C-alpha positions as CSV (number, residue, x, y, z in Angstrom):
1,M,-131.5,-40.6,-162.9
2,L,-130.5,-41.3,-159.3
3,F,-128.8,-44.5,-160.4
4,F,-126.9,-42.5,-163.1
5,F,-125.5,-39.9,-160.7
6,L,-124.7,-42.4,-157.9
7,F,-123.3,-45.4,-159.7
8,T,-122.0,-44.4,-163.2
9,K,-118.6,-43.0,-163.9
10,Q,-120.1,-40.1,-165.9
11,G,-122.7,-39.3,-163.2
12,K,-120.1,-39.3,-160.4
13,A,-117.9,-37.0,-162.4
14,I,-120.7,-34.6,-163.0
15,V,-121.6,-34.5,-159.2
16,K,-118.0,-33.9,-158.2
17,T,-117.7,-31.2,-160.8
18,I,-120.8,-29.3,-159.6
19,R,-119.8,-29.6,-156.0
20,F,-116.3,-28.4,-156.7
21,V,-117.3,-25.5,-158.8
22,K,-120.0,-24.4,-156.3
23,G,-117.5,-24.6,-153.4
24,A,-114.4,-23.2,-155.2
25,F,-115.8,-20.0,-156.6
26,P,-117.5,-17.7,-154.1
27,T,-119.8,-16.0,-156.6
28,A,-121.2,-19.4,-157.6
29,S,-122.0,-20.1,-154.0
30,S,-123.7,-18.5,-151.0
31,Q,-120.7,-19.5,-148.9
32,P,-117.5,-17.4,-149.0
33,Q,-114.1,-18.9,-149.3
34,T,-112.9,-19.2,-145.8
35,F,-111.2,-21.8,-143.6
36,Q,-114.5,-22.7,-141.9
37,N,-115.3,-26.4,-141.9
38,T,-111.8,-27.2,-143.1
39,V,-110.2,-30.4,-141.7
40,P,-106.7,-29.5,-140.7
41,P,-104.0,-31.2,-142.8
42,I,-101.4,-33.6,-141.5
43,R,-97.8,-32.5,-141.5
44,I,-95.6,-35.2,-142.9
45,A,-92.1,-35.7,-144.2
46,Y,-91.5,-38.0,-147.2
47,P,-88.3,-39.6,-148.5
48,D,-86.8,-37.3,-151.2
49,Q,-83.6,-38.4,-152.9
50,D,-81.0,-38.2,-150.1
51,K,-83.1,-36.2,-147.7
52,T,-86.7,-35.8,-146.5
53,T,-89.1,-33.1,-147.6
54,E,-91.9,-31.5,-145.6
55,A,-95.5,-31.7,-146.9
56,L,-99.1,-31.2,-145.9
57,L,-101.5,-34.1,-146.4
58,F,-105.3,-33.6,-146.7
59,K,-106.7,-37.0,-146.1
60,T,-110.1,-38.3,-147.3
61,K,-112.6,-40.0,-145.0
62,G,-113.6,-43.6,-145.3
63,N,-111.9,-46.8,-146.2
64,G,-110.5,-48.2,-149.5
65,K,-108.0,-47.0,-151.9
66,K,-108.8,-43.4,-153.0
67,P,-107.3,-41.2,-155.8
68,A,-104.8,-38.5,-154.9
69,V,-103.5,-35.2,-156.3
70,I,-100.1,-33.6,-155.7
71,V,-100.4,-29.8,-155.6
72,S,-97.7,-27.2,-156.4
73,W,-98.1,-23.5,-155.6
74,G,-95.2,-22.5,-157.8
75,V,-93.1,-19.6,-156.4
76,G,-93.8,-16.3,-154.8
77,L,-96.2,-17.7,-152.1
78,T,-98.5,-15.1,-150.7
79,G,-101.4,-15.2,-148.1
80,E,-103.8,-15.3,-151.0
81,N,-102.0,-18.4,-152.4
82,V,-102.2,-20.1,-149.0
83,R,-105.9,-19.5,-148.8
84,L,-106.4,-20.8,-152.4
85,L,-104.3,-23.9,-151.7
86,F,-106.0,-24.8,-148.4
87,H,-109.5,-24.1,-149.8
88,T,-108.9,-26.2,-153.0
89,S,-107.3,-29.0,-151.1
90,N,-110.0,-29.1,-148.5
91,L,-112.7,-29.3,-151.3
92,L,-110.9,-32.1,-153.1
93,S,-110.5,-34.1,-149.9
94,K,-114.2,-33.8,-149.2
95,L,-114.8,-35.2,-152.8
96,G,-112.8,-38.3,-151.9
97,I,-109.5,-37.2,-153.3
98,N,-106.4,-37.2,-151.1
99,V,-104.2,-34.1,-151.5
100,L,-100.5,-33.7,-150.9
101,I,-98.7,-30.3,-150.9
102,P,-94.9,-30.7,-150.9
103,F,-92.6,-27.9,-149.8
104,P,-89.3,-28.4,-151.5
105,E,-86.5,-26.5,-149.7
106,S,-85.4,-24.4,-152.7
107,L,-89.0,-23.3,-153.5
108,K,-89.4,-22.1,-150.0
109,K,-86.8,-19.5,-151.0
110,D,-88.5,-18.9,-154.3
111,I,-85.6,-20.5,-156.2
112,V,-86.4,-23.1,-158.8
113,T,-84.0,-26.0,-159.4
114,Y,-84.3,-29.3,-161.1
115,E,-83.8,-30.9,-157.6
116,S,-87.1,-29.2,-156.6
117,I,-88.8,-30.8,-159.6
118,K,-87.5,-34.2,-158.5
119,S,-89.1,-33.6,-155.1
120,Y,-92.5,-33.9,-156.8
121,V,-91.4,-37.1,-158.4
122,S,-90.4,-38.4,-155.0
123,A,-93.8,-37.3,-153.6
124,F,-95.6,-39.3,-156.4
125,Q,-93.6,-42.4,-155.5
126,F,-94.3,-41.9,-151.8
127,L,-98.1,-41.7,-152.4
128,Q,-98.0,-44.9,-154.6
129,K,-96.8,-46.8,-151.5
130,Q,-99.6,-45.6,-149.2
131,E,-102.2,-48.2,-148.4
132,N,-105.2,-45.8,-148.7
133,I,-104.1,-44.5,-152.1
134,N,-104.9,-46.0,-155.5
135,P,-101.5,-46.0,-157.2
136,R,-103.1,-45.9,-160.6
137,K,-105.2,-42.7,-159.8
138,I,-102.6,-40.1,-158.9
139,G,-102.4,-36.8,-160.7
140,F,-100.8,-33.4,-160.4
141,M,-102.3,-29.9,-160.0
142,G,-100.2,-26.8,-160.3
143,F,-100.8,-23.1,-159.9
144,C,-98.8,-20.6,-162.0
145,A,-95.3,-21.8,-162.4
146,G,-96.2,-24.8,-160.3
147,G,-98.2,-26.1,-163.3
148,S,-95.0,-26.0,-165.4
149,F,-93.0,-27.7,-162.6
150,L,-95.4,-30.6,-162.5
151,M,-95.4,-31.1,-166.2
152,L,-91.6,-31.5,-165.9
153,A,-92.1,-33.9,-163.0
154,A,-94.8,-35.9,-164.9
155,S,-92.3,-36.3,-167.8
156,D,-89.6,-37.8,-165.6
157,E,-88.5,-41.3,-166.7
158,E,-89.3,-42.8,-163.3
159,I,-93.0,-41.9,-163.3
160,K,-94.1,-40.7,-166.7
161,D,-95.9,-44.0,-167.5
162,Q,-97.9,-43.7,-164.2
163,V,-99.1,-40.1,-163.9
164,I,-102.8,-40.0,-164.8
165,F,-103.2,-36.2,-165.4
166,V,-101.6,-32.8,-165.0
167,Q,-103.8,-29.7,-164.4
168,A,-102.0,-26.4,-164.8
169,F,-103.5,-23.1,-164.0
170,A,-101.5,-20.3,-165.9
171,P,-98.2,-22.1,-166.6
172,Y,-95.2,-20.9,-168.5
173,N,-94.1,-22.6,-171.7
174,N,-90.4,-21.7,-172.0
175,L,-88.3,-20.2,-169.3
176,T,-86.1,-18.1,-171.6
177,D,-89.2,-16.6,-173.1
178,Y,-90.7,-16.1,-169.7
179,Y,-87.6,-14.2,-168.5
180,A,-87.6,-12.1,-171.7
181,Q,-91.3,-11.1,-171.3
182,G,-91.0,-10.5,-167.5
183,F,-88.0,-8.2,-167.8
184,S,-89.2,-6.3,-170.8
185,Q,-92.9,-6.2,-169.8
186,K,-93.8,-7.2,-173.3
187,A,-95.6,-10.4,-174.3
188,I,-94.3,-12.4,-177.3
189,V,-97.2,-13.1,-179.7
190,D,-97.4,-14.6,-183.2
191,G,-95.8,-12.0,-185.5
192,G,-94.6,-9.6,-182.9
193,I,-95.0,-8.4,-179.4
194,R,-97.7,-6.6,-177.3
195,D,-97.6,-4.5,-174.1
196,W,-98.0,-6.7,-171.0
197,Q,-98.2,-5.1,-167.5
198,T,-96.1,-7.6,-165.5
199,H,-97.1,-8.1,-161.8
200,S,-94.4,-6.9,-159.4
201,I,-94.2,-10.4,-157.8
202,T,-93.4,-12.0,-161.2
203,R,-90.7,-9.6,-162.0
204,E,-89.1,-9.9,-158.5
205,V,-89.2,-13.7,-158.6
206,L,-87.7,-13.8,-162.1
207,I,-84.9,-11.5,-161.1
208,K,-84.2,-13.4,-158.0
209,N,-83.9,-16.7,-159.9
210,F,-81.9,-15.1,-162.7
211,L,-79.3,-13.8,-160.3
212,A,-79.2,-17.1,-158.4
213,R,-77.7,-18.7,-161.6
214,F,-74.6,-16.5,-161.5
215,D,-71.3,-17.5,-159.8
216,N,-69.9,-14.1,-159.1
217,N,-71.1,-13.0,-155.6
218,I,-70.2,-9.4,-156.2
219,D,-72.5,-9.3,-159.2
220,K,-75.2,-10.9,-157.3
221,E,-74.9,-8.5,-154.4
222,V,-74.8,-5.4,-156.5
223,L,-77.7,-6.4,-158.8
224,S,-79.8,-7.6,-155.9
225,K,-79.4,-4.3,-154.1
226,T,-80.3,-2.5,-157.3
227,Y,-83.3,-4.5,-158.5
228,L,-84.6,-6.4,-155.5
229,D,-83.8,-4.0,-152.6
230,Q,-84.3,-1.1,-154.9
231,E,-81.5,0.9,-153.4
232,T,-80.8,4.1,-155.2
233,N,-77.2,4.6,-154.2
234,T,-75.7,1.8,-156.4
235,P,-74.1,3.6,-159.4
236,I,-70.7,3.4,-157.8
237,L,-71.2,-0.3,-157.0
238,Q,-72.3,-1.0,-160.5
239,S,-69.0,0.2,-161.8
240,I,-67.4,-3.0,-160.2
241,L,-69.6,-5.4,-162.1
242,S,-67.9,-8.1,-164.1
243,D,-68.6,-8.3,-167.9
244,Q,-71.2,-11.0,-167.1
245,G,-72.7,-8.8,-164.5
246,K,-73.0,-5.9,-166.9
247,K,-74.6,-8.3,-169.4
248,A,-77.1,-9.4,-166.8
249,Q,-77.9,-5.8,-166.0
250,E,-78.5,-5.1,-169.7
251,I,-80.9,-8.2,-169.9
252,I,-82.9,-7.0,-166.9
253,N,-83.2,-3.5,-168.3
254,S,-84.1,-4.5,-171.8
255,K,-87.5,-3.3,-173.1
256,D,-87.6,-5.7,-176.1
257,P,-88.2,-9.4,-175.4
258,I,-86.7,-10.5,-178.7
259,Q,-83.5,-8.6,-177.9
260,T,-83.6,-10.0,-174.4
261,K,-83.8,-13.6,-175.7
262,N,-80.8,-12.9,-177.9
263,L,-78.8,-11.6,-174.9
264,L,-79.8,-14.6,-172.8
265,R,-78.3,-16.9,-175.4
266,L,-74.9,-15.2,-174.8
267,L,-74.8,-16.4,-171.2
268,P,-72.6,-19.3,-170.1
269,Q,-73.7,-22.8,-171.2
270,N,-74.5,-24.0,-167.7
271,I,-77.1,-21.2,-167.4
272,Q,-78.4,-22.1,-170.9
273,D,-78.8,-25.8,-169.8
274,D,-80.6,-24.7,-166.6
275,L,-83.1,-22.7,-168.6
276,T,-83.7,-25.6,-171.0
277,N,-84.1,-28.2,-168.1
278,L,-86.7,-26.0,-166.4
279,S,-88.8,-25.4,-169.5
280,P,-91.8,-27.7,-170.3
281,N,-91.0,-26.8,-173.9
282,P,-88.8,-28.7,-174.8
283,K,-88.2,-30.8,-171.7
284,A,-91.7,-32.2,-171.3
285,K,-92.1,-33.4,-174.9
286,D,-92.4,-37.0,-173.7
287,I,-95.1,-36.4,-171.2
288,K,-97.7,-39.2,-171.4
289,A,-100.3,-38.0,-168.9
290,S,-103.5,-36.2,-170.0
291,V,-102.7,-32.4,-169.7
292,F,-105.3,-29.8,-168.7
293,I,-104.5,-26.1,-168.9
294,I,-106.6,-23.1,-167.9
295,H,-105.3,-19.5,-168.5
296,D,-106.8,-16.0,-168.2
297,R,-106.4,-13.6,-171.1
298,D,-105.5,-10.7,-168.8
299,D,-103.1,-12.6,-166.5
300,P,-100.5,-10.2,-165.1
301,F,-98.3,-13.0,-163.8
302,T,-97.8,-15.1,-167.0
303,P,-98.8,-14.0,-170.5
304,F,-101.6,-16.3,-171.8
305,E,-99.7,-16.8,-175.0
306,E,-97.3,-19.0,-173.0
307,A,-100.1,-21.4,-172.3
308,E,-101.2,-21.3,-175.9
309,R,-97.7,-22.2,-177.1
310,L,-97.4,-25.0,-174.5
311,A,-100.8,-26.5,-175.5
312,K,-99.8,-26.4,-179.2
313,F,-96.4,-28.0,-178.4
314,L,-97.8,-30.9,-176.3
315,G,-100.5,-31.6,-178.9
316,P,-103.8,-33.5,-178.9
317,Q,-103.4,-34.8,-175.3
318,V,-104.1,-31.3,-174.0
319,T,-107.4,-29.8,-173.0
320,F,-106.9,-26.0,-173.1
321,T,-109.5,-23.5,-171.8
322,L,-108.9,-19.8,-172.2
323,V,-111.0,-17.6,-169.8
324,K,-111.3,-13.9,-169.1
325,S,-112.4,-13.6,-165.5
326,F,-109.9,-15.4,-163.3
327,D,-107.3,-12.7,-162.4
328,H,-104.5,-15.3,-162.8
329,T,-105.9,-18.3,-160.8
330,I,-108.8,-16.8,-158.7
331,L,-112.2,-16.0,-160.1
332,D,-112.9,-12.2,-160.2
333,E,-116.1,-11.7,-158.2
334,R,-116.8,-8.4,-160.0
335,I,-117.7,-9.9,-163.4
336,P,-121.2,-9.5,-164.8
337,F,-123.6,-12.4,-164.0
338,G,-123.9,-13.4,-167.7
339,Q,-120.2,-13.7,-168.1
340,L,-119.9,-15.6,-164.8
341,V,-122.3,-18.2,-166.0
342,S,-120.5,-18.6,-169.3
343,E,-117.0,-18.8,-167.6
344,L,-118.2,-21.3,-165.0
345,F,-119.7,-23.5,-167.7
346,K,-116.4,-23.5,-169.6
347,V,-114.4,-24.3,-166.5
348,G,-117.0,-26.9,-165.4
349,L,-116.6,-28.8,-168.7
350,H,-112.9,-28.6,-168.4
351,L,-112.9,-30.0,-164.8
352,Y,-115.4,-32.7,-165.6
353,K,-112.9,-34.4,-167.8
354,I,-110.4,-34.5,-164.9
355,F,-113.0,-35.9,-162.4
356,Y,-114.1,-38.4,-165.1
357,I,-110.5,-39.7,-165.3
358,I,-110.1,-40.2,-161.5
359,S,-113.7,-41.4,-160.8
């Protein structure tokens, strides 16, 4: 038995899974999630297209070429996100896996561009050249929209044959659908729609990105004051909106996601192209890495149906685990013990497959 856990690929993966689950979820461990016993990451800058991009590197101890994971937090970074990122990265580094967290410039401002997706491609190529990294054992791990960003990066022609896996926690499937659901606060389901209480951060980030695509600065200013700054004295300003600005306002105010999708299709072609290029479905159809998706049924940031549609689109290479206790990406400590055991067992089986791949 000792030989099995110490020297076989299956045994090593089981040990890593148990250690990770025990450390990652506070209700499964006597130790709370804190920054105690955390090795400080190294600040680096890596070559990224025609510039450099800042990143944090959590290095493993010991010699030899070790596996690595590139992590994306998505957008809308909060203190809770930072704690989750540091804690997860520290756990992985203790398990012998190097972790790199890039900080693309546009994502610091909560604006998603294809240039920011390419930053993750550059990060992958940077790690491949590091002497302590096994270039054949590099994967991606993304939280919320970050999971979708990394699927796009993993399908990039430059690296798609080399990425070993992508783990996405609560990703979106199609950006047009995501806008429509976030604005209307209704989720699109098979055969219709359902009520979905959208988190305020999701709605704010979606509006911010939506307005960033428009060229008219007056439209941007007026709509930003109305929906992001929530100023109440904007009716007069709204009267100077362009036709496109009025259409954008109608989209944001729509309460029907199907109608919203139809309105989005009336926007200029450059915006349509942007929405397509930032959507795993259809952009990531050629992804070759093994894909792992975890999503919570009651997620207020991204409807779980998005993950279901994405898993179906990508096909048999996907391991999809649907849970009901994670409050988006963090385990809810208030769940009953029986449900906790069941959920952690499902997540453990899911994570085992990843640790098996990189063991």
